[in-house]
BALO-149846 format. One line per 8 residues: for each residue x, z, y of C-alpha. Coordinates in Angstrom, 3 decimals. Layout:
X,Z,Y; ...;
This chain:
-0.302,-0.108,0.270; 1.152,-0.620,3.526; 1.760,2.700,5.034; 0.196,1.049,8.542; -2.501,-1.831,7.298; -3.338,0.248,4.214; -3.278,-3.109,2.352; -2.591,-3.331,-1.016;
-0.786,-5.776,-3.216; -0.996,-5.874,-6.786; 1.170,-7.041,-9.893; -1.180,-7.503,-12.889; 0.369,-8.088,-16.512; -0.865,-9.075,-19.718; -0.668,-6.227,-22.509; 2.135,-8.014,-24.062;
4.263,-7.280,-21.031; 5.197,-10.834,-20.902; 3.323,-12.555,-17.961; 1.933,-11.512,-14.725; 0.491,-12.535,-11.225; 0.599,-11.136,-7.889; -2.552,-10.622,-5.807; -2.055,-10.527,-2.189;
1.157,-9.558,-0.303; 0.466,-7.428,2.479; 2.343,-4.598,1.365; 6.037,-3.661,0.641; 6.931,-6.013,-2.323; 9.801,-4.201,-3.360; 7.955,-1.946,-6.132; 6.649,-4.889,-7.440;
9.494,-6.615,-7.287; 11.171,-3.936,-9.286; 8.600,-4.122,-11.932; 8.902,-7.705,-12.515; 12.621,-7.313,-13.361; 11.861,-3.932,-15.530; 9.436,-5.373,-17.621; 11.105,-8.895,-17.995;
7.995,-10.393,-16.683; 7.243,-14.032,-16.084; 5.262,-14.261,-12.773; 3.373,-17.356,-12.560; 0.439,-17.399,-9.812; -0.144,-15.767,-6.327; -3.799,-15.022,-5.885; -4.933,-14.828,-2.433;
-8.234,-12.756,-1.581; -8.109,-14.219,1.940; -6.064,-15.713,4.306; -5.603,-12.423,6.889; -2.130,-11.689,7.660; -2.572,-8.053,6.394; -2.750,-9.838,3.288; -0.488,-12.695,3.030;
2.567,-11.434,4.847; 4.609,-11.735,1.827; 3.278,-15.210,0.506; 6.183,-17.369,1.613; 8.692,-14.807,-0.015; 7.100,-14.835,-3.500; 6.418,-18.550,-3.665; 10.128,-19.156,-2.487;
11.420,-16.783,-5.205; 9.210,-17.218,-8.188; 7.850,-20.844,-7.686; 4.169,-19.397,-8.019; 1.034,-21.358,-8.174; -0.849,-20.247,-5.483; -4.705,-19.692,-5.838; -6.688,-19.596,-2.863;
-9.457,-21.560,-3.375; -12.617,-21.534,-5.950; -11.898,-22.819,-9.091; -12.383,-22.799,-12.720; -11.368,-19.653,-15.107; -7.988,-20.002,-16.357; -5.533,-18.345,-18.571; -1.796,-17.498,-17.974;
-0.258,-15.512,-20.915; -2.514,-13.357,-22.285; -4.509,-12.910,-18.948; -8.060,-14.697,-18.503; -8.851,-15.087,-14.807; -12.525,-15.776,-13.301; -12.158,-16.588,-9.349; -15.256,-15.388,-8.072;
-16.457,-16.743,-4.310; -17.153,-13.868,-2.129; -17.692,-14.798,1.329; -18.822,-12.718,4.372; -15.684,-10.703,5.555; -14.384,-14.448,5.861; -15.405,-17.417,4.633; -12.767,-18.037,2.572;
-12.828,-14.565,0.399; -12.194,-14.821,-3.169; -12.579,-12.062,-5.865; -10.398,-12.211,-9.061; -11.987,-10.817,-12.439; -8.986,-10.055,-14.855; -9.875,-9.720,-18.564; -13.510,-9.300,-17.664;
-12.665,-5.613,-16.611; -10.709,-5.597,-13.544; -11.749,-7.099,-10.171; -9.646,-7.471,-7.391; -12.128,-8.063,-4.248; -9.898,-8.136,-1.098; -12.083,-6.782,1.992; -15.370,-7.324,0.567;
-15.870,-3.942,-1.074; -14.275,-0.493,-0.502; -14.345,2.726,-2.134; -17.809,4.212,-0.163; -17.493,1.368,2.385; -17.941,-2.330,2.854; -15.928,-5.152,4.719; -16.599,-6.072,8.368;
-19.151,-9.172,8.277; -16.596,-11.369,10.019; -18.033,-14.563,9.029; -21.384,-13.459,7.596; -23.394,-10.669,6.932; -25.846,-12.493,4.756; -23.024,-13.983,3.069; -21.176,-10.178,2.696;
-24.377,-8.804,1.573; -24.800,-11.337,-1.098; -21.465,-11.064,-2.394; -21.407,-7.576,-2.932; -25.082,-7.075,-4.507; -25.500,-10.309,-6.337; -21.791,-11.113,-7.201; -19.520,-7.938,-7.742;
-22.208,-5.121,-8.326; -23.637,-7.558,-11.109; -20.575,-6.635,-13.074; -20.450,-4.075,-15.872; -20.722,-0.590,-14.026; -17.357,0.379,-15.764; -15.479,-2.479,-14.161; -12.534,-1.242,-11.917;
-12.577,-2.353,-8.712; -9.445,-2.834,-6.741; -9.949,-3.279,-3.307; -7.726,-5.072,-0.544; -7.411,-1.712,1.023; -6.819,2.070,-0.179; -8.276,3.174,-2.987; -9.658,2.124,-6.252;
-13.243,2.474,-7.315; -15.651,1.141,-9.854; -18.796,-0.657,-9.759; -21.030,2.045,-11.205; -19.590,4.243,-8.224; -20.532,1.879,-5.395; -23.711,1.487,-7.208; -24.688,4.880,-7.149;
-22.654,6.258,-3.983; -21.933,3.612,-1.552; -24.361,4.032,1.794; -24.404,0.377,2.436; -25.637,-0.200,-1.052; -27.904,2.581,-1.219; -29.697,1.105,1.917; -29.859,-2.363,0.495;
-31.196,-1.063,-2.896; -33.910,1.019,-0.769; -32.846,4.289,-1.935; -32.041,5.481,1.701; -33.891,4.683,4.952; -32.266,2.469,8.024; -30.966,4.314,11.016; -32.925,4.251,14.182;
-30.136,5.267,16.713; -29.327,3.216,19.440; -25.551,1.906,20.493; -23.766,-0.863,22.811; -21.016,-3.052,21.412; -19.589,-4.367,24.661; -22.303,-5.409,26.844; -24.644,-5.624,24.223;
-27.301,-3.304,22.980; -27.760,-2.977,19.199; -29.683,-0.964,16.695; -27.590,1.561,14.564; -28.580,1.097,11.172; -25.983,2.960,9.662; -22.592,4.675,10.619; -20.497,5.586,7.566;
-16.828,6.701,6.846; -14.650,3.708,6.304; -11.626,2.902,3.948; -9.132,4.273,6.631; -10.934,7.787,7.582; -12.471,6.105,10.381; -16.000,4.949,10.505; -17.750,1.629,10.101;
-21.129,0.412,11.620; -23.888,-1.360,10.482; -25.469,-2.734,13.562; -28.917,-5.154,14.238; -29.160,-7.142,17.737; -32.209,-8.638,18.855; -31.234,-11.850,19.307; -28.520,-12.261,16.514;
-29.385,-10.490,13.330; -27.235,-7.882,11.739; -23.246,-7.468,11.690; -21.162,-4.630,10.090; -18.064,-3.997,12.282; -15.165,-1.314,12.758; -16.808,1.939,14.250; -14.236,1.811,17.058;
-15.786,-0.814,18.921; -19.350,0.937,19.055; -20.441,3.127,21.595; -23.220,5.693,20.301; -26.082,6.899,21.978; -27.166,10.432,21.718;
């Protein structure tokens, strides 16, 4: 994990320990590189959850060193070594967001879903909700979720406890408070804790529908 961005980079190896893939590169790479050497892995791919700099900072370093095939677009499921990888389009945080389901039981989902929170709706609130509710959270409850920032979680845990998901499921009511973002007035549907210990706000604008943004952008009223 990057100490400032709290962004994660991953190395995933097959059970035989012969083949691996990198997922994102926006964290210090030295521990992963040491692991490649210690385990004598052949690393074949770089899987990119989305193109933001805190997830791609080391891409060129990894590609030059290992000659990796980059996966940053939707494609058919593929195998490398003993790994089976399914590429799931999960737009919403960004239009190019992808999640990667490895061996059917581990999902690396970038900035779409976090432990107890969700990504900002940078490209589309509707797409973000659909990606979470109709793609990620339809996976088996025991599926491990490895997000682009901070801590691991699971499908079952987020289905039960995530405050955004609970409202989308109709379990909890929407908020009725008012707030301001810049010069714009909005309804504050939800004020929740974010992955970094700050806040994430779900807003509803009369003229522009719903958005999910970092709480630092929001001035709450009352």
